[in-house]
C-alpha positions as CSV (number, residue, x, y, z in Angstrom):
1,M,38.2,-31.4,34.9
2,T,35.2,-29.1,34.7
3,I,34.3,-29.7,38.4
4,A,37.9,-29.0,39.3
5,I,37.9,-25.7,37.4
6,I,34.6,-24.6,39.1
7,A,35.9,-25.5,42.5
8,I,39.1,-23.5,42.0
9,M,37.1,-20.4,40.7
10,L,34.7,-20.6,43.7
11,G,37.3,-21.3,46.3
12,G,39.9,-18.8,45.0
13,A,37.7,-15.8,45.7
14,S,37.5,-16.6,49.4
15,Y,40.9,-18.2,50.0
16,R,43.6,-16.1,51.8
17,S,47.2,-17.0,52.4
18,A,49.8,-15.3,54.5
19,H,52.5,-13.3,52.7
20,K,56.0,-14.5,53.3
21,K,57.3,-11.0,54.4
22,D,54.5,-9.9,56.6
23,T,51.1,-10.8,57.9
24,D,49.2,-9.2,55.0
25,K,46.6,-11.3,53.3
26,V,46.5,-11.7,49.5
27,N,44.2,-13.3,47.0
28,P,46.1,-16.0,45.2
29,L,44.2,-15.4,41.9
30,E,45.1,-11.7,42.1
31,G,48.7,-12.6,42.8
32,L,48.8,-14.9,39.8
33,T,47.3,-12.1,37.6
34,N,49.8,-9.6,38.9
35,G,52.6,-12.1,38.3
36,L,51.7,-12.6,34.7
37,V,51.5,-8.8,34.1
38,A,54.8,-8.3,35.7
39,A,56.4,-11.0,33.6
40,V,55.1,-9.3,30.4
41,K,56.4,-5.9,31.6
42,N,59.8,-7.3,32.5
43,C,60.2,-9.2,29.2
44,K,63.0,-7.7,27.2
45,V,63.7,-7.7,23.5
46,E,66.8,-9.8,24.3
47,D,64.7,-12.4,26.0
48,V,62.3,-12.7,23.1
49,N,65.3,-13.1,20.7
50,V,66.5,-16.0,22.9
51,V,63.2,-17.7,22.6
52,L,63.1,-17.1,18.8
53,G,66.5,-18.8,18.6
54,F,64.8,-22.0,19.8
55,V,62.4,-22.1,16.9
56,P,64.4,-24.1,14.3
57,A,65.3,-26.8,16.9
58,W,61.7,-26.7,18.2
59,I,60.4,-27.5,14.7
60,L,62.8,-30.4,14.4
61,W,61.8,-31.8,17.8
62,L,58.2,-32.3,16.5
63,T,59.4,-35.5,14.8
64,Y,60.0,-37.3,18.1
65,P,56.4,-37.2,19.3
66,L,55.4,-38.5,15.8
67,V,57.5,-41.6,16.5
68,H,56.6,-41.9,20.2
69,S,52.8,-41.7,19.4
70,Q,53.1,-45.1,17.7
71,V,53.8,-46.7,21.1
72,L,50.2,-46.1,22.1
73,T,48.6,-46.8,18.7
74,F,50.2,-49.1,16.2
75,F,52.2,-51.0,18.7
76,V,49.0,-52.0,20.5
77,K,47.4,-52.8,17.1
78,Q,50.3,-55.1,16.3
79,G,49.9,-56.9,19.6
80,S,46.2,-57.4,19.1
81,T,46.9,-59.6,16.1
82,M,49.5,-61.8,17.9
83,E,49.3,-64.8,20.1
84,R,48.6,-63.6,23.7
85,S,47.6,-66.7,25.6
86,I,49.5,-67.4,28.9
87,A,46.9,-69.9,30.2
88,P,44.2,-72.1,28.6
89,D,41.5,-69.6,29.5
90,F,43.4,-66.3,29.7
91,Q,44.8,-63.9,27.1
92,V,47.0,-60.9,27.9
93,P,45.3,-57.7,26.8
94,A,47.3,-56.2,23.9
95,A,47.5,-52.8,25.7
96,S,48.8,-54.3,28.9
97,I,52.1,-55.0,27.1
98,Q,52.8,-51.3,27.6
99,I,53.9,-52.2,31.1
100,F,57.3,-52.9,29.6
101,L,57.5,-49.3,28.5
102,T,56.7,-48.2,32.1
103,V,59.3,-50.6,33.6
104,S,62.0,-49.5,31.2
105,I,61.3,-45.8,32.0
106,I,61.6,-46.5,35.7
107,L,64.8,-48.5,35.3
108,F,66.5,-46.1,32.9
109,A,65.5,-43.1,34.9
110,A,66.7,-44.7,38.2
111,T,70.0,-45.9,36.8
112,Y,70.8,-42.8,34.8
113,N,72.4,-40.8,37.6
114,R,73.9,-43.9,39.3
115,I,75.5,-45.5,36.2
116,F,75.4,-43.5,33.0
117,T,76.3,-40.1,34.4
118,P,79.5,-41.3,36.3
119,L,80.6,-43.3,33.3
120,T,80.2,-40.4,30.9
121,R,81.8,-38.0,33.4
122,A,84.9,-40.2,33.6
123,F,85.0,-40.4,29.8
124,T,84.4,-36.7,29.0
125,G,86.1,-35.3,32.1
126,K,83.2,-32.8,32.5
127,S,81.3,-32.4,35.7
128,N,77.9,-32.3,33.9
129,A,78.8,-35.5,31.9
130,I,77.0,-34.6,28.6
131,T,74.9,-31.6,27.7
132,S,71.1,-31.7,27.4
133,L,71.3,-31.3,23.6
134,Q,73.6,-34.3,23.4
135,K,71.1,-36.3,25.4
136,I,68.2,-35.1,23.2
137,G,70.3,-36.2,20.2
138,G,70.8,-39.6,21.8
139,G,67.1,-39.9,22.4
140,I,66.3,-39.2,18.7
141,F,68.9,-41.8,17.7
142,V,67.3,-44.4,20.0
143,S,63.9,-43.6,18.7
144,A,65.1,-44.2,15.1
145,I,66.5,-47.6,16.2
146,T,63.2,-48.3,17.8
147,M,61.4,-47.9,14.5
148,V,63.9,-50.1,12.7
149,V,63.3,-52.9,15.3
150,A,59.6,-52.4,15.2
151,G,59.7,-52.7,11.4
152,L,61.7,-55.9,11.5
153,V,59.3,-57.5,14.0
154,E,56.3,-56.4,11.8
155,N,58.1,-57.8,8.8
156,R,58.3,-61.2,10.5
157,R,54.7,-61.0,11.6
158,L,53.6,-60.5,8.0
159,K,55.7,-63.4,6.8
160,V,54.2,-65.7,9.5
161,A,50.7,-64.5,8.5
162,Q,51.4,-65.4,4.9
163,E,52.9,-68.8,5.7
164,F,49.8,-69.8,7.6
165,G,47.4,-68.4,5.0
166,L,46.0,-65.6,7.2
167,V,46.5,-62.7,5.0
168,N,42.8,-62.3,4.0
169,D,41.4,-62.8,7.5
170,P,41.3,-59.4,9.3
171,N,40.4,-61.1,12.7
172,A,43.1,-63.8,12.5
173,I,45.5,-64.3,15.4
174,V,49.0,-64.8,13.9
175,P,50.9,-67.7,15.6
176,M,53.6,-65.4,16.8
177,V,53.8,-64.5,20.5
178,I,53.3,-61.0,21.6
179,W,56.6,-61.0,23.6
180,W,58.3,-60.2,20.3
181,L,57.2,-56.6,20.9
182,I,59.1,-56.2,24.2
183,P,62.4,-54.9,22.6
184,Q,60.6,-52.0,20.9
185,Y,58.8,-51.0,24.1
186,I,62.1,-51.1,26.1
187,L,63.9,-48.9,23.5
188,S,60.9,-46.5,23.5
189,G,61.3,-46.1,27.2
190,L,65.0,-45.3,26.9
191,A,64.3,-42.8,24.1
192,L,61.6,-41.2,26.2
193,V,63.9,-40.8,29.3
194,L,66.7,-39.3,27.2
195,T,64.5,-37.0,25.2
196,K,61.6,-35.8,27.4
197,V,63.7,-35.3,30.5
198,S,66.5,-33.5,28.6
199,L,64.0,-31.2,26.8
200,Q,62.7,-30.1,30.2
201,E,66.2,-29.5,31.4
202,F,67.1,-27.5,28.3
203,F,64.1,-25.2,28.4
204,N,64.5,-24.8,32.2
205,D,68.1,-23.7,31.8
206,Q,67.9,-21.7,28.6
207,V,64.6,-19.8,28.8
208,P,65.0,-16.4,30.5
209,S,63.6,-16.2,34.1
210,E,61.2,-13.4,33.0
211,L,59.5,-15.9,30.8
212,R,59.6,-18.8,33.2
213,S,55.8,-19.1,33.6
214,L,54.9,-18.6,30.0
215,G,57.9,-19.9,28.2
216,R,59.6,-22.9,29.9
217,L,56.6,-25.2,30.4
218,S,54.7,-24.0,27.3
219,L,57.6,-24.6,24.9
220,Y,58.1,-28.1,26.2
221,S,54.4,-29.0,26.2
222,C,53.7,-27.6,22.7
223,I,56.2,-30.0,21.2
224,F,54.1,-33.0,22.2
225,G,50.8,-31.3,21.6
226,K,51.8,-30.2,18.1
227,G,53.6,-33.5,17.5
228,D,50.5,-35.6,18.2
229,L,48.5,-33.4,15.8
230,F,51.3,-33.7,13.2
231,S,51.2,-37.5,13.7
232,F,47.5,-37.6,12.9
233,S,47.9,-35.6,9.7
234,H,51.0,-37.6,8.8
235,I,49.2,-40.9,9.0
236,S,46.3,-39.6,7.0
237,V,48.5,-38.3,4.2
238,I,50.6,-41.5,4.1
239,Q,47.5,-43.8,3.9
240,M,46.0,-41.5,1.2
241,V,49.2,-41.6,-0.9
242,T,49.8,-45.4,-0.5
243,S,46.2,-46.3,-1.2
244,A,46.0,-44.5,-4.5
245,D,45.0,-46.4,-7.6
246,G,42.9,-48.9,-5.6
247,Q,45.7,-50.1,-3.4
248,L,45.1,-51.1,0.2
249,G,47.8,-48.8,1.5
250,W,50.4,-49.3,4.2
251,L,48.0,-48.8,7.0
252,A,45.1,-50.9,5.8
253,N,42.4,-51.9,8.3
254,N,43.5,-55.5,7.8
255,M,47.1,-55.3,9.1
256,N,47.9,-58.6,7.3
257,Q,47.3,-57.0,4.0
258,G,49.0,-53.7,4.8
259,H,52.7,-52.8,5.2
260,L,53.0,-51.3,8.7
261,N,56.7,-52.3,8.4
262,Y,57.2,-49.8,5.6
263,F,55.6,-47.1,7.8
264,Y,58.0,-47.9,10.7
265,W,61.0,-47.8,8.4
266,F,59.7,-44.5,6.9
267,L,59.6,-43.1,10.5
268,A,63.1,-44.4,11.1
269,G,64.4,-42.5,8.0
270,H,62.4,-39.4,9.1
271,S,64.2,-39.6,12.5
272,A,67.6,-40.0,10.9
273,I,67.0,-36.9,8.8
274,E,65.8,-35.1,11.9
275,L,68.9,-36.2,13.8
276,A,71.3,-35.0,11.0
277,A,69.6,-31.6,10.9
278,F,69.6,-31.4,14.7
279,L,73.3,-32.2,15.0
280,C,74.0,-29.3,12.6
281,L,72.0,-26.9,14.8
282,A,73.4,-28.3,18.1
283,K,77.0,-28.0,16.9
284,S,76.7,-24.2,16.5
285,Y,74.4,-23.6,19.5
286,A,76.0,-21.5,22.3
287,Y,74.5,-22.2,25.7
288,I,73.2,-19.2,27.5
289,V,73.8,-18.6,31.2
290,I,70.6,-17.6,32.8
291,V,70.8,-15.7,36.1
292,D,67.6,-15.8,38.1
């Protein structure tokens, strides 16, 4: 990344591109600066008020990245304690099970416009099928279901570990195949397609054109940046509270002695509360027609 930045800075000073209207040559870096200045000058009070109207929903949406971040962390940690052998001398790497997340994203994204949209259009009678806020709400609902399923799978994993006397062995491989994790990965892919794509659509449609460069992408990106930071602090607080009085806590280093299932169900409840609050906000939201 550092090399790329240096290359852009060195090359930008000498690069020239033809203007669309005439043959004048312009410096692209100068054009970018002028564009940002123009955006700030053209920004109206009404545009700022529109963006401020997103703040309550934006805060609520921080919960989704909190749930989604578990796919790359605790889901993998779950898999690392499970039976992963597919041949006498070969074990599937725990992180490679994420391929089911990728496959589900590809499948759901590909079939969305082919199957889901026509069905909902026929049911609702609207040309745009359902709104972006409705799709975001659906994604939050699916993410809550994902955590319920993940909690049930973890609950069974803990019972199997107890039945085989593996609770006190932090390096034990629980005799439960890793394929039990596939449903939660598939559901995570569906939630991601509904939520992330719809968030981009929402901000692209609702943020004023004068704030296109600074507002549309930044509002979307900040949700996941702040959400990941929120996830880190959330996990730290939960472990601190649940490990009080000498307890091991829900997120103990030895997963067989912890209660990751409780954490998953806590996130499911968190998502349910988020969904209820979001539905209240979405019900009263009036879509703004942006004219570029």
